[in-house]
ROBA-968116 format. One record per atom (N, C-alpha, C, O): x, z, y. Coordinates in steps of 0.1 Angstrom, whole numbers, padded with zeros to 4 digits, always signed. Layout:
XZY;...
***
This chain:
+1073+1375+0863;+1077+1368+0868;+1081+1353+0860;+1081+1342+0866;+1085+1355+0847;+1088+1346+0838;+1080+1335+0836;+1083+1323+0835;+1064+1340+0836;+1053+1327+0832;+1049+1323+0845;+1040+1315+0844;+1052+1327+0860;+1052+1318+0871;+1052+1306+0868;+1041+1300+0870;+1065+1297+0862;+1065+1285+0868;+1054+1279+0856;+1053+1267+0859;+1047+1280+0846;+1041+1277+0839;+1025+1277+0843;+1018+1268+0840;+1020+1292+0851;+1011+1290+0859;+1010+1281+0870;+0998+1278+0874;+1021+1278+0876;+1020+1269+0888;+1020+1258+0882;+1011+1251+0888;+1025+1252+0873;+1021+1237+0867;+1012+1233+0860;+1010+1221+0857;+1003+1245+0856;+0991+1241+0853;+0985+1239+0864;+0979+1228+0865;+0984+1250+0877;+0976+1245+0885;+0976+1235+0896;+0968+1235+0905;+0987+1227+0896;+0990+1215+0898;+0983+1206+0890;+0976+1197+0895;+0985+1209+0877;+0979+1196+0871;+0967+1197+0874;+0961+1188+0880;+0960+1210+0869;+0945+1207+0870;+0941+1203+0884;+0931+1197+0886;+0947+1205+0892;+0944+1198+0910;+0943+1183+0909;+0935+1175+0914;+0954+1179+0901;+0956+1163+0899;+0946+1160+0888;+0936+1154+0892;+0946+1162+0879;+0929+1156+0873;+0919+1160+0880;+0909+1158+0873;+0916+1163+0889;+0906+1167+0901;+0908+1157+0906;+0899+1149+0904;+0918+1152+0915;+0921+1140+0928;+0917+1127+0916;+0907+1120+0919;+0923+1126+0905;+0921+1114+0897;+0906+1112+0896;+0902+1100+0897;+0893+1125+0892;+0884+1120+0890;+0876+1117+0904;+0864+1113+0903;+0884+1119+0920;+0879+1121+0925;+0881+1104+0926;+0871+1097+0926;+0895+1098+0927;+0897+1084+0926;+0887+1074+0923;+0883+1066+0931;+0883+1075+0907;+0874+1072+0901;+0864+1066+0910;+0862+1055+0916;+0857+1079+0910;+0847+1079+0920;+0850+1067+0933;+0843+1057+0938;+0857+1070+0933;+0860+1064+0949;+0862+1048+0948;+0856+1042+0957;+0868+1040+0938;+0868+1032+0934;+0852+1028+0925;+0847+1018+0929;+0849+1031+0920;+0839+1029+0916;+0828+1025+0929;+0823+1014+0929;+0826+1033+0939;+0817+1034+0948;+0823+1019+0953;+0815+1011+0949;+0832+1013+0960;+0836+1004+0964;+0837+0995+0959;+0833+0985+0964;+0842+0996+0944;+0834+0984+0938;+0820+0981+0932;+0817+0972+0925;+0813+0988+0937;+0802+0988+0932;+0790+0985+0942;+0780+0978+0939;+0794+0993+0955;+0789+0993+0971;+0790+0987+0980;+0783+0984+0989;+0806+0981+0977;+0812+0979+0994;+0818+0961+0988;+0812+0951+0992;+0827+0961+0979;+0831+0951+0980;+0824+0945+0968;+0829+0934+0966;+0815+0947+0961;+0810+0944+0946;+0814+0933+0936;+0808+0924+0930;+0830+0940+0935;+0836+0932+0931;+0847+0938+0922;+0845+0950+0925;+0856+0937+0914;+0867+0948+0909;+0874+0942+0922;+0872+0933+0930;+0886+0955+0921;+0893+0957+0935;+0911+0954+0931;+0915+0955+0920;+0918+0950+0943;+0932+0946+0939;+0933+0959+0947;+0925+0962+0956;+0946+0970+0941;+0948+0981+0946;+0963+0983+0949;+0970+0980+0940;+0970+0988+0962;+0981+0990+0960;+0982+1003+0963;+0975+1008+0972;+0995+1013+0954;+1000+1021+0955;+1010+1023+0960;+1019+1016+0956;+1012+1033+0970;+1022+1034+0980;+1029+1046+0979;+1023+1057+0983;+1041+1046+0975;+1046+1058+0968;+1045+1058+0956;+1053+1067+0951;+1039+1051+0945;+1036+1054+0930;+1042+1047+0922;+1054+1046+0925;+1038+1041+0911;+1042+1038+0899;+1035+1029+0893;+1024+1029+0897;+1037+1019+0883;+1028+1012+0875;+1020+1020+0866;+1008+1020+0863;+1033+1029+0862;+1026+1038+0847;+1013+1049+0849;+1003+1051+0842;+1016+1055+0863;+1002+1061+0869;+0987+1052+0866;+0976+1057+0867;+0988+1038+0863;+0977+1032+0862;+0978+1026+0850;+0971+1017+0847;+0985+1031+0843;+0983+1025+0832;+0969+1028+0822;+0964+1020+0815;+0965+1042+0822;+0947+1039+0815;+0939+1033+0825;+0931+1024+0821;+0939+1036+0838;+0931+1028+0852;+0927+1014+0849;+0916+1009+0849;+0936+1010+0846;+0940+0994+0846;+0929+0988+0835;+0928+0976+0831;+0922+0997+0831;+0916+0992+0818;+0900+0993+0821;+0891+0990+0814;+0900+0998+0834;+0883+0999+0844;+0883+0987+0847;+0893+0981+0852;+0869+0982+0844;+0865+0975+0848;+0863+0968+0861;+0861+0956+0863;+0862+0981+0870;+0862+0978+0883;+0876+0976+0896;+0877+0973+0908;+0885+0979+0884;+0901+0968+0887;+0905+0958+0883;+0906+0955+0871;+0911+0948+0895;+0912+0940+0893;+0926+0936+0889;+0930+0929+0880;+0935+0947+0903;+0950+0944+0900;+0956+0953+0907;+0955+0954+0919;+0962+0960+0901;+0973+0972+0906;+0984+0964+0911;+0989+0954+0906;+0990+0971+0926;+1003+0970+0927;+1011+0985+0931;+1004+0995+0933;+1025+0986+0932;+1027+0997+0937;+1042+0995+0943;+1050+0987+0939;+1044+1003+0954;+1052+0999+0961;+1063+1011+0965;+1059+1018+0975;+1074+1015+0960;+1081+1027+0963;+1098+1026+0966;+1106+1019+0960;+1100+1033+0972;+1115+1033+0979;+1123+1036+0970;+1135+1034+0972;+1119+1042+0956;+1129+1042+0944;+1131+1034+0937;+1121+1026+0937;+1140+1030+0928;+1136+1024+0923;+1129+1024+0907;+1132+1032+0898;+1121+1016+0905;+1115+1020+0895;+1110+1014+0880;+1121+1012+0875;+1102+1012+0872;+1102+1004+0860;+1099+0986+0864;+1090+0981+0869;+1109+0981+0859;+1110+0966+0863;+1098+0956+0856;+1100+0949+0846;+1086+0958+0861;+1071+0950+0856;+1069+0946+0867;+1074+0949+0877;+1057+0936+0865;+1049+0928+0875;+1042+0938+0881;+1037+0948+0874;+1039+0938+0893;+1038+0945+0898;+1044+0956+0911;+1039+0958+0922;+1054+0959+0905;+1064+0967+0909;+1069+0961+0920;+1072+0950+0917;+1072+0965+0932;+1079+0962+0948;+1085+0977+0946;+1078+0987+0942;+1102+0976+0952;+1110+0981+0961;+1106+0985+0973;+1105+0974+0979;+1102+0992+0980;+1099+0990+0995;+1097+1002+1000;+1097+1013+0994;+1097+1000+1014;+1094+1016+1019;+1081+1011+1027;+1078+0999+1030;+1075+1024+1031;+1059+1027+1031;+1060+1029+1048;+1048+1031+1051;+1067+1029+1059;+1066+1021+1071;+1067+1009+1077;+1068+1006+1089;+1068+1001+1064;+1069+0986+1065;+1069+0978+1056;+1077+0969+1054;+1057+0981+1047;+1050+0971+1037;+1052+0958+1035;+1043+0952+1042;+1060+0950+1027;+1061+0938+1024;+1048+0931+1018;+1047+0923+1009;+1039+0936+1028;+1023+0921+1028;+1020+0922+1037;+1022+0929+1047;+1012+0912+1033;+1003+0907+1044;+0991+0914+1048;+0985+0920+1039;+0985+0914+1064;+0973+0920+1066;+0963+0921+1055;+0960+0911+1048;+0959+0932+1053;+0945+0927+1045;+0945+0921+1028;+0937+0918+1020;+0958+0923+1027;+0966+0918+1014;+0959+0922+1004;+0956+0914+0995;+0952+0938+1002;+0946+0947+0993;+0933+0950+0995;+0926+0947+1005;+0929+0957+0984;+0909+0964+0987;+0915+0974+0993;+0912+0975+1005;+0923+0982+0987;+0919+0996+0985;+0937+0997+0984;+0943+0990+0976;+0943+1009+0995;+0952+1015+0997;+0957+1030+0992;+0954+1039+1001;+0964+1033+0981;+0962+1047+0974;+0975+1052+0980;+0986+1047+0977;+0974+1064+0987;+0984+1074+0989;+0984+1086+0984;+0976+1094+0989;+0993+1090+0976;+0988+1105+0972;+0998+1113+0973;+1007+1110+0964;+1002+1124+0980;+1013+1131+0986;+1024+1126+0991;+1034+1134+0991;+1027+1115+0995;+1032+1111+1003;+1039+1110+1014;+1052+1110+1016;+1025+1108+1024;+1027+1109+1038;+1036+1120+1044;+1044+1118+1053;+1035+1129+1039;+1044+1143+1041;+1062+1139+1039;+1071+1143+1047;+1065+1130+1026;+1078+1133+1029;+1085+1119+1037;+1097+1117+1037;+1076+1111+1044;+1081+1103+1057;+1083+1109+1067;+1075+1116+1072;+1096+1108+1072;+1100+1117+1089;+1087+1116+1098;+1080+1106+1099;+1086+1129+1103;+1073+1129+1113;+1074+1116+1127;+1064+1114+1134;+1084+1112+1129;+1084+1102+1143;+1081+1089+1138;+1081+1080+1146;+1078+1085+1119;+1073+1077+1116;+1064+1075+1108;+1064+1065+1100;+1054+1087+1108;+1043+1087+1095;+1030+1078+1105;+1024+1069+1100;+1029+1082+1121;+1014+1071+1124;+1019+1055+1123;+1011+1046+1120;+1033+1053+1126;+1036+1040+1119;+1032+1036+1106;+1024+1026+1104;+1037+1044+1096;+1036+1046+1085;+1017+1041+1083;+1011+1032+1077;+1012+1053+1091;+0997+1048+1087;+0989+1037+1089;+0979+1032+1083;+0999+1036+1101;+0991+1023+1105;+0992+1011+1096;+0982+1004+1093;+1002+1009+1091;+1006+1000+1078;+0997+1000+1069;+0991+0990+1066;+0995+1015+1062;+0986+1013+1054;+0974+1012+1056;+0967+1013+1046;+0963+1009+1070;+0952+1005+1075;+0956+0993+1074;+0948+0986+1067;+0967+0986+1080;+0967+0967+1082;+0969+0965+1068;+0958+0961+1066;+0973+0965+1061;+0978+0961+1040;+0963+0961+1036;+0958+0950+1033;+0956+0973+1035;+0945+0974+1027;+0928+0979+1038;+0927+0988+1046;+0921+0972+1035;+0909+0970+1037;+0902+0989+1037;+0897+0993+1048;+0904+0996+1023;+0903+1008+1021;+0912+1017+1022;+0923+1012+1025;+0910+1029+1021;+0921+1038+1020;+0914+1052+1016;+0904+1057+1020;+0928+1056+1005;+0926+1065+1002;+0939+1077+0999;+0945+1078+0989;+0940+1083+1010;+0953+1094+1016;+0951+1102+1012;+0939+1106+1014;+0961+1112+1004;+0956+1128+1001;+0974+1130+1007;+0983+1122+1007;+0971+1148+1012;+0985+1152+1017;+0978+1171+1013;+0966+1175+1013;+0993+1178+1009;+0991+1187+1012;+0987+1196+1027;+0994+1194+1037;+0978+1204+1025;+0979+1214+1041;+0985+1221+1043;+0987+1229+1034;+0993+1222+1056;+1002+1229+1058;+1003+1243+1059;+1012+1251+1055;+0993+1245+1064;+0984+1260+1060;+0983+1265+1049;+0980+1277+1047;+0985+1261+1044;+0978+1267+1027;+0994+1278+1028;+1005+1277+1034;+0986+1289+1019;+0997+1297+1018;+1010+1295+1007;+1021+1300+1008;+1008+1288+1000;+1016+1281+0985;+1023+1265+0995;+1018+1256+1001;+1033+1267+0992;+1035+1248+0995;+1038+1241+0981;+1047+1246+0974;+1035+1232+0978;+1029+1224+0961;+1042+1220+0960;+1044+1217+0948;+1053+1219+0965;+1064+1210+0965;+1077+1220+0959;+1086+1218+0951;+1072+1233+0967;+1087+1242+0964;+1082+1254+0958;+1088+1261+0950;+1067+1255+0961;+1063+1268+0952;+1064+1280+0957;+1066+1289+0950;+1063+1281+0972;+1072+1296+0976;+1060+1294+0986;+1054+1285+0990;+1060+1308+0987;+1048+1313+1001;+1052+1309+1012;+1063+1311+1015;+1044+1304+1022;+1046+1298+1036;+1060+1294+1036;+1070+1300+1041;+1061+1285+1029;+1076+1280+1032;+1075+1268+1043;+1085+1263+1047;+1064+1264+1047;+1066+1252+1057;+1072+1259+1076;+1078+1253+1085;+1067+1274+1074;+1072+1283+1088;+1086+1287+1085;+1093+1293+1094;+1089+1285+1073;+1106+1289+1076;+1111+1286+1082;+1105+1278+1089;+1125+1288+1088;+1139+1279+1092;+1146+1271+1085;+1149+1273+1073;+1150+1259+1093;+1160+1250+1081;+1164+1256+1068;+1161+1254+1057;+1174+1269+1077;+1184+1274+1067;+1175+1278+1055;+1177+1273+1043;+1166+1288+1058;+1156+1296+1045;+1152+1283+1037;+1151+1283+1025;+1149+1271+1047;+1143+1260+1034;+1150+1260+1029;+1148+1268+1019;+1166+1251+1030;+1173+1250+1025;+1177+1256+1008;+1178+1249+0998;+1179+1274+1012;+1186+1283+1004;+1177+1282+0992;+1182+1284+0981;+1164+1281+0993;+1153+1279+0983;+1151+1267+0978;+1143+1267+0969;+1155+1257+0981;+1159+1243+0976;+1168+1246+0965;+1167+1245+0953;+1180+1252+0973;+1186+1249+0959;+1187+1266+0950;+1194+1266+0940;+1182+1276+0953;+1179+1286+0943;+1170+1290+0940;+1171+1300+0931;+1159+1285+0945;+1143+1296+0942;+1142+1291+0927;+1149+1281+0928;+1138+1290+0913;+1139+1287+0905;+1129+1280+0901;+1131+1272+0891;+1113+1280+0909;+1101+1278+0907;+1100+1264+0912;+1090+1257+0909;+1109+1260+0919;+1106+1246+0926;+1101+1239+0916;+1106+1238+0905;+1090+1231+0923;+1085+1218+0916;+1093+1209+0909;+1092+1207+0897;+1104+1203+0919;+1119+1196+0920;+1122+1200+0904;+1120+1192+0895;+1128+1213+0901;+1131+1216+0888;+1123+1212+0874;+1126+1212+0862;+1113+1208+0881;+1106+1201+0864;+1106+1189+0864;+1100+1183+0855;+1114+1180+0878;+1115+1169+0874;+1129+1161+0872;+1138+1163+0881;+1132+1153+0861;+1147+1152+0859;+1152+1141+0864;+1164+1140+0861;+1145+1129+0872;+1148+1121+0878;+1153+1127+0890;+1159+1118+0896;+1153+1138+0897;+1153+1145+0906;+1166+1153+0909;+1166+1162+0900;+1179+1156+0918;+1183+1164+0919;+1183+1175+0934;+1177+1174+0945;+1192+1185+0929;+1191+1197+0941;+1194+1191+0952;+1190+1196+0963;+1202+1178+0953;+1207+1176+0970;+1193+1165+0975;+1191+1161+0986;+1185+1161+0963;+1172+1155+0967;+1163+1165+0974;+1158+1163+0985;+1159+1178+0967;+1151+1190+0969;+1156+1195+0986;+1148+1198+0995;+1173+1195+0987;+1177+1200+0999;+1175+1190+1007;+1171+1194+1018;+1176+1177+1006;+1167+1163+1018;+1152+1169+1017;+1147+1170+1028;+1144+1171+1009;+1131+1173+1012;+1131+1186+1023;+1126+1186+1034;+1137+1196+1016;+1136+1206+1023;+1138+1209+1044;+1131+1215+1052;+1148+1201+1045;+1150+1198+1056;+1139+1184+1063;+1136+1187+1075;+1135+1177+1060;+1126+1165+1061;+1112+1164+1062;+1104+1158+1070;+1110+1177+1048;+1094+1178+1050;+1085+1177+1062;+1088+1184+1072;+1074+1168+1061;+1066+1174+1075;+1054+1170+1072;+1050+1159+1071;+1045+1184+1068;+1034+1181+1061;+1022+1178+1077;+1024+1180+1089;+1011+1173+1071;+1002+1168+1079;+0990+1174+1083;+0982+1170+1074;+0985+1181+1090;+0972+1187+1089;+0957+1181+1091;+0958+1169+1094;+0947+1184+1091;+0934+1178+1088;+0934+1170+1103;+0930+1159+1105;+0938+1179+1113;+0934+1175+1127;+0944+1158+1130;+0942+1148+1137;+0953+1162+1122;+0965+1152+1129;+0956+1138+1118;+0955+1127+1124;+0952+1138+1109;+0946+1127+1100;+0936+1124+1106;+0933+1112+1103;+0929+1129+1113;+0916+1125+1119;+0921+1120+1133;+0917+1109+1136;+0927+1124+1141;+0936+1115+1154;+0942+1105+1149;+0938+1094+1153;+0952+1104+1142;+0954+1089+1136;+0941+1080+1135;+0940+1069+1140;+0933+1086+1130;+0919+1077+1121;+0914+1070+1136;+0913+1058+1138;+0910+1081+1144;+0904+1072+1160;+0906+1064+1163;+0918+1064+1165;+0901+1053+1164;+0907+1037+1173;+0908+1025+1161;+0908+1013+1164;+0911+1031+1145;+0912+1023+1136;+0897+1019+1129;+0888+1026+1123;+0898+1008+1131;+0881+1002+1123;+0879+1008+1110;+0887+1007+1101;+0867+1014+1109;+0860+1013+1094;+0854+1030+1096;+0855+1037+1106;+0846+1032+1081;+0841+1043+1086;+0849+1057+1073;+0852+1058+1061;+0851+1068+1088;+0858+1076+1078;+0855+1093+1074;+0849+1102+1080;+0859+1091+1067;+0854+1111+1061;+0864+1112+1053;+0870+1105+1044;+0866+1129+1058;+0879+1139+1056;+0874+1147+1048;+0865+1154+1051;+0881+1145+1033;+0876+1161+1024;+0884+1167+1023;+0895+1163+1025;+0881+1181+1019;+0888+1192+1018;+0890+1200+1002;+0880+1205+0997;+0901+1200+0996;+0904+1203+0983;+0906+1221+0986;+0914+1227+0994;+0899+1227+0980;+0898+1244+0980;+0898+1253+0969;+0891+1253+0960;+0911+1262+0974;+0910+1273+0963;+0907+1287+0967;+0914+1290+0977;+0900+1294+0963;+0889+1306+0967;+0889+1306+0983;+0893+1315+0991;+0884+1296+0987;+0877+1291+1001;+0889+1289+1012;+0887+1288+1024;+0902+1287+1005;+0913+1281+1012;+0918+1271+1012;+0924+1267+1002;+0918+1262+1024;+0919+1247+1021;+0934+1239+1014;+0942+1235+1022;+0937+1238+1003;+0948+1234+0999;+0954+1224+1001;+0966+1225+1001;+0947+1211+1003;+0951+1194+1007;+0937+1190+1010;+0927+1194+1005;+0939+1181+1020;+0933+1170+1023;+0930+1156+1020;+0940+1149+1021;+0921+1152+1017;+0921+1138+1021;+0913+1127+1025;+0901+1127+1022;+0918+1119+1031;+0910+1112+1044;+0905+1098+1036;+0914+1092+1029;+0893+1093+1036;+0890+1080+1029;+0880+1070+1039;+0868+1071+1043;+0890+1062+1041;+0885+1048+1049;+0873+1038+1038;+0873+1036+1026;+0865+1035+1046;+0854+1027+1043;+0851+1015+1048;+0842+1014+1056;+0859+1004+1046;+0856+0990+1055;+0843+0991+1061;+0833+0996+1057;+0844+0985+1073;+0829+0980+1079;+0825+0967+1070;+0833+0963+1061;+0812+0957+1073;+0810+0949+1066;+0815+0939+1066;+0818+0933+1056;+0819+0935+1080;+0826+0922+1086;+0836+0922+1079;+0838+0913+1071;+0846+0934+1080;+0861+0933+1074;+0859+0930+1060;+0870+0926+1058;+0855+0929+1051;+0861+0920+1038;+0845+0913+1033;+0841+0914+1022;+0838+0908+1044;+0825+0896+1040;+0834+0880+1035;+0828+0870+1032;
***
């Protein structure tokens, strides 16, 4: 059991690297084949530090980041709510939203999704599969189907929770997440995309044949960015 945290964190990092590679490919595709210029990007729920290396890529013109938590006081960082973004319609070329939508209260998720689509012409939205056997934030089997009281107990005492590896988060933060975490299925993502302009694609990240997470991609129609 003592090796479990290192194994879980190594797996998390491996999948994170894969997602970054997918993101780079998506940015290259949009910049070279769709917009035909470097992109402006909004990272919803992220921080500018994530883009430190990516900013050097010629396909990226500028990166903004919006987060409800206070981040680095640097240009381009905005403290704000994902369900009410402080940007005008079509403000950026691409909205990037990685492992954020499941942290939005369920009653606000659809409006948050519409905000992402309102602000950006293209979209990259990644979220864990609620049916996967291990919940990635708490690293506990079938966490999503447990009663709230059990989830709170795990958040308080389970030693292998991902939150214990993040010094900026407290036990109270983990308990709050355990109560409110609202994972989104692939079917829900597709339902949300219906009626929203653009070309949509849902990709699945698999482990041993099982879907670990989903990535919903939106490519704008030609007249949207002309």
